[in-house]
C-alpha positions, -999 to 999 in steps of 0.1 A, spaced: -6 8 496 -28 26 471 -52 11 445 -43 11 408 -63 28 382 -95 9 373 -87 9 336 -55 -10 344 -72 -39 361 -73 -69 337 -107 -80 326 -118 -110 347 -96 -101 376 -125 -108 401 -135 -142 387 -112 -163 409 -84 -187 400 -72 -189 365 -52 -219 351 -25 -194 341 -12 -182 375 5 -148 373 23 -130 401 38 -95 402 62 -88 431 80 -58 445 105 -57 474 120 -31 497 151 -37 517 148 -20 551 173 3 566 198 -9 593 178 11 619 146 -8 611 165 -41 611 181 -34 645 147 -24 660 124 -51 645 145 -78 629 127 -73 596 152 -70 567 129 -72 536 94 -62 528 76 -76 497 43 -71 481 30 -95 455 -1 -92 434 -19 -124 423 -47 -113 400 -57 -149 392 -54 -163 427 -36 -194 439 -47 -230 447 -51 -220 483 -65 -185 478 -86 -188 446 -94 -151 444 -74 -120 433 -52 -109 462 -21 -92 474 5 -109 495 26 -88 519 56 -105 535 77 -91 564 110 -111 561 138 -115 587 161 -126 559 175 -105 531 170 -106 493 201 -127 487 189 -154 511 155 -155 495 170 -160 461 187 -192 475 153 -208 484 148 -230 454 129 -263 450 115 -285 422 80 -273 413 78 -281 375 68 -246 370 39 -247 395 34 -224 425 42 -250 452 72 -273 456 69 -310 447 68 -334 477 99 -339 497 105 -374 482 110 -356 448 136 -331 461 173 -337 462 191 -304 463 202 -289 496 182 -258 491 150 -278 485 155 -301 515 157 -270 537 120 -263 530 112 -291 555 83 -302 533 79 -335 551 79 -318 585 112 -333 596 134 -309 615 107 -283 623 108 -274 659 82 -290 681 70 -287 717 69 -316 742 31 -318 738 35 -324 700 24 -289 689 46 -268 667 70 -245 685 72 -207 683 38 -203 666 4 -193 680 -18 -221 695 -36 -241 668 -11 -231 641 -1 -258 615 27 -258 589 12 -270 556 36 -299 549 33 -327 524 -2 -342 523 -21 -314 541 -58 -317 535 -62 -282 520 -43 -288 488 -31 -324 491 6 -316 488 24 -287 507 25 -249 507 62 -245 501 68 -218 475 101 -212 457 117 -180 468 93 -177 498 95 -208 521 70 -232 537 38 -215 547 16 -222 577 -15 -208 594 -43 -216 619 -68 -238 600 -97 -221 618 -89 -188 600 -98 -205 567 -135 -206 576 -140 -168 571 -149 -148 541 -123 -141 514 -129 -105 522 -112 -110 556 -74 -107 556 -55 -139 563 -24 -142 584 3 -168 578 39 -174 588 68 -187 567 95 -212 576 128 -222 559 156 -244 572 136 -250 604 135 -213 611 106 -188 610 116 -162 584 85 -142 577 50 -130 586 27 -130 557 -7 -112 552 -30 -120 523 -55 -93 513 -84 -97 489 -79 -76 458 -110 -55 466 -97 -43 499 -74 -15 486 -103 -5 464 -125 2 494 -149 -27 486 -148 -43 520 -169 -15 535 -179 8 506 -178 45 515 -164 38 550 -131 30 567 -123 -7 572 -103 -21 601 -91 -57 608 -69 -69 637 -54 -103 646 -39 -106 680 -13 -133 689 -5 -127 726 11 -161 731 33 -186 712 38 -223 718 69 -230 739 83 -197 727 121 -196 724 126 -159 732 163 -160 727 160 -172 691 128 -152 684 128 -120 706 105 -100 683 76 -122 672 46 -100 666 17 -99 691 -7 -80 668 -12 -74 630 -36 -48 617 -50 -38 583 -66 -4 579 -83 11 548 -88 48 551 -115 60 527 -105 96 528 -70 87 516 -78 57 494 -49 39 511 -44 7 530 -21 5 560 -6 -27 574 9 -26 609 28 -52 629 32 -47 666 57 -66 688 85 -64 713 120 -52 706 153 -59 724 166 -24 715 153 7 732 148 32 704 133 67 701 101 64 681 106 70 643 89 65 610 104 56 576 84 59 545 90 46 509 71 59 479 76 34 451 61 59 426 89 83 433 117 58 438 129 76 469 129 70 507 123 97 533 127 93 570 115 115 597 122 115 634 92 117 658 96 139 688 91 133 725 84 95 723 104 64 732 96 28 725 112 -2 742 
């Protein structure tokens, strides 16, 4: 991820939430090799220069999806043009009911905690105290996070997960708009890591590749931001790297030598 030209940043971008929400989104469908090794089928990056009700500051949203583009396009709900779905009581379509906005159907552990998520994690269903309704977004799914993570500065990346049809479908990282501009640590590199070593009553058969670590690195010498997800894989694969340059519209893959990853 590289920053855009300063002259292309709209005036007022850093003033927080605007009543006219605008989102710019780009997506990349991964190769079969990546899908087999990690389970991720689709990577998306969205730019919200005016913020959202839950992140009222300019930011980027990066999603790692385990569903493909066609499945995402089926995730529709009533929102009256807003960013979030209306409450479950106002939804009647099959696609909208699969958002689990009222919490019904979401997998739970015997102790009452949510299953297959880190300890302390909460799905933001109808009536959550943060925004009063829910955090289900058309084309994305129902979002959730650890409430304790909201206590930090907006400059710190925020890690979320996404649910649809009672299934975890994505990992989501929110980045303050100033991070790719080098403003978190001016003149120096910046590094952030979130570890998730354990998951509540983890169903490893259903979710064999849940990440154990997410990292964000800004490299000042390159002017680029790197986002990394680390986790197990059920397929032993020789280490490889695939890169996609959106400015060139092409994909190049290279094979690393002398390394294996299981």
